[in-house]
C-alpha positions in Angstrom: 14.2 -36.0 6.1 16.5 -34.8 8.8 20.0 -33.2 8.8 22.4 -32.8 11.8 22.8 -29.3 13.1 19.9 -27.9 11.2 17.8 -25.0 12.6 14.8 -24.5 10.3 11.6 -26.5 10.5 9.2 -26.6 7.6 6.0 -28.7 7.9 3.3 -28.4 5.3 0.1 -30.1 4.2 -0.4 -31.3 0.6 -1.5 -34.3 -1.4 0.9 -36.5 -3.3 1.6 -35.6 -6.9 2.7 -32.5 -8.8 1.5 -30.1 -6.0 3.8 -31.9 -3.5 6.7 -31.6 -5.9 6.1 -27.9 -6.4 6.0 -27.3 -2.6 9.1 -29.4 -2.0 10.9 -27.5 -4.8 9.9 -24.2 -3.2 11.1 -25.3 0.2 14.4 -26.5 -1.1 14.9 -23.2 -3.0 14.1 -21.2 0.1 16.6 -23.2 2.1 19.3 -22.7 -0.5 18.7 -19.0 -0.4 18.7 -18.9 3.4 21.9 -20.9 3.6 20.5 -23.3 6.3 19.8 -27.0 6.3 16.3 -28.4 6.8 15.7 -30.2 10.1 12.5 -31.8 9.0 10.0 -31.9 6.1 6.6 -33.4 6.6 3.9 -33.4 4.0 1.2 -34.8 6.4 1.3 -32.3 9.3 0.6 -28.6 9.0 2.7 -25.9 10.7 5.1 -23.2 9.4 7.1 -20.8 11.6 7.9 -17.6 9.8 10.3 -15.9 12.3 13.5 -17.1 10.5 12.0 -16.2 7.2 11.4 -12.6 8.3 14.9 -12.3 9.6 16.2 -13.5 6.2 14.0 -11.0 4.3 15.2 -8.2 6.5 18.8 -8.9 5.6 18.3 -9.8 1.9 20.3 -7.5 -0.4 18.1 -7.2 -3.4 14.3 -6.6 -3.8 14.2 -9.4 -6.4 15.5 -11.9 -3.9 13.0 -10.7 -1.3 10.1 -11.5 -3.6 11.7 -14.8 -4.7 12.2 -16.0 -1.1 8.8 -14.9 0.1 7.1 -16.5 -2.9 8.9 -19.8 -2.3 8.0 -19.7 1.4 4.4 -18.9 0.7 4.1 -21.8 -1.7 4.8 -24.0 1.2 2.7 -22.0 3.8 0.3 -19.5 2.2 -0.6 -18.1 5.6 2.7 -16.2 5.9 1.4 -13.8 3.3 -0.9 -12.4 6.0 2.0 -11.5 8.3 2.2 -7.7 8.5 6.0 -7.6 8.3 6.2 -9.9 5.4 3.5 -7.8 3.7 5.5 -4.6 4.3 8.8 -6.1 3.1 7.4 -7.6 -0.1 5.4 -4.5 -0.9 8.5 -2.4 -0.6 10.5 -4.8 -2.8 7.7 -4.8 -5.4 7.8 -1.0 -5.5 11.6 -0.9 -5.9 11.6 -3.4 -8.7 8.9 -1.4 -10.6 10.8 1.9 -10.2 14.0 0.2 -11.5 12.2 -1.1 -14.5 10.6 2.2 -15.3 13.9 4.0 -14.9 15.5 1.7 -17.5 12.7 2.6 -19.9 12.2 6.3 -19.4 15.5 7.4 -17.8 16.5 8.5 -14.4 15.4 12.1 -15.0 11.8 11.0 -15.9 11.3 8.6 -13.0 11.2 9.7 -9.4 10.7 7.1 -6.6 8.9 8.9 -3.8 10.5 8.1 -0.4 10.5 9.8 3.0 8.5 10.0 6.2 5.4 11.4 4.6 3.0 9.5 2.3 2.3 11.8 -0.6 -0.2 9.4 -2.2 2.1 8.1 -4.9 5.0 5.7 -4.9 6.5 6.6 -8.3 6.2 9.7 -10.4 6.9 9.6 -14.2 7.2 12.9 -16.0 7.1 13.1 -19.8 6.4 16.0 -22.1 5.5 18.3 -19.3 2.9 15.8 -17.9 3.0 13.6 -14.8 1.7 10.1 -14.0 1.2 9.4 -10.3 1.8 5.7 -9.8 0.7 3.8 -6.7 1.8 0.2 -6.2 -0.3 -2.4 -4.4 1.3 -5.8 -3.8 -0.9 -8.7 -2.5 -1.9 -12.3 -3.0 -1.9 -13.1 -6.7 -5.0 -15.2 -6.3 -7.0 -12.3 -4.9 -9.0 -9.6 -6.6 -8.5 -5.9 -6.0 -11.5 -4.8 -4.0 -13.8 -1.8 -4.4 -12.7 -0.3 -1.0 -9.0 -0.7 -1.8 -9.5 0.9 -5.2 -11.4 3.9 -3.7 -8.6 4.4 -1.2 -5.8 4.1 -3.7 -7.3 6.6 -6.1 -8.2 9.0 -3.3 -4.7 9.0 -1.9 -3.3 9.9 -5.3 -5.8 12.7 -5.8 -5.2 14.2 -2.4 -1.5 13.8 -2.3 -0.6 14.6 -5.9 -3.0 17.2 -7.2 -0.6 18.2 -10.1 -0.5 14.7 -11.5 -2.3 14.3 -14.9 -2.8 10.6 -14.6 -3.6 8.1 -11.8 -2.1 4.7 -12.5 -2.5 1.8 -10.0 0.0 -1.0 -10.6 -0.6 -4.3 -8.8 0.2 -8.0 -9.0 -3.4 -8.8 -8.0 -6.3 -9.7 -10.3 -8.0 -6.9 -12.1 -11.1 -5.5 -10.4 -14.6 -5.8 -12.0 -15.6 -3.4 -14.7 -17.9 -1.6 -12.3 -15.0 -0.9 -9.9 -12.7 0.2 -12.7 -15.5 2.5 -14.1 -16.1 4.1 -10.7 -12.4 4.7 -10.2 -12.1 6.3 -13.7 -15.1 8.5 -13.0 -13.5 9.6 -9.7 -10.3 10.5 -11.4 -12.0 12.3 -14.3 -14.0 14.4 -11.9 -10.6 15.8 -10.7 -9.4 16.3 -14.3 -7.2 13.2 -14.5 -7.1 10.0 -16.5 -7.1 6.6 -14.8 -5.7 3.1 -15.5 -5.2 -0.1 -13.5 -2.3 -2.3 -14.7 -1.6 -5.8 -13.5 2.1 -6.3 -13.5 4.5 -9.0 -12.2 8.2 -8.4 -11.8 9.1 -11.4 -14.0 6.7 -10.3 -16.7 6.9 -8.0 -19.7 6.8 -4.3 -18.9 5.8 -3.3 -22.5 2.1 -2.9 -21.6 2.8 -0.7 -18.6 5.1 1.5 -20.7 2.4 1.8 -23.4 -0.2 2.8 -20.7 2.0 5.5 -19.3 2.9 6.9 -22.7 -0.8 6.9 -23.8 -2.0 8.7 -20.7 0.7 11.3 -20.9 0.5 11.7 -24.7 4.1 10.8 -25.2 
């Protein structure tokens, strides 16, 4: 497939059948969002250039569109998920969407998105009934599991940066860690007088479970 005056090139590897249709659909969606035509689509050769994608992500107006565009692109070329800038942009978008959802549930006075030049260990602070939940968000590949090292670092950051938080809550789109990893994280938080919970959450999913977790940990 070729179009006159086009500038973007997408070349991916896949087999014929439903997988190919999904990838083609993702590419066409991405191109529609980008506002450019496709110069070439090949399902037999494998290369994807992410530079134009990153430019689009930098200039995208809403965090929802950032994740949608990145998801569509990564369907065609999963390797772009390893690009540091794409990781940063998508993680920031994930955090913004979560903060927006929590604000709609608990109200603007109860939810504080932590921004600024210094990392305080938490991304979002929810205050209810005089208690606080320090929430750290971790956005990554949905087919990957949250590792032991990453969990230790996440919990430690919250404990060091937010000593007045009553609960440590990690929210991620990645698979849940093993029971042993969750148990070790819970023990680490309890040793500092805090409760702990890991919640897998996707922006297009139901937030009811996350709301229930926060209320349970804060006794609200």
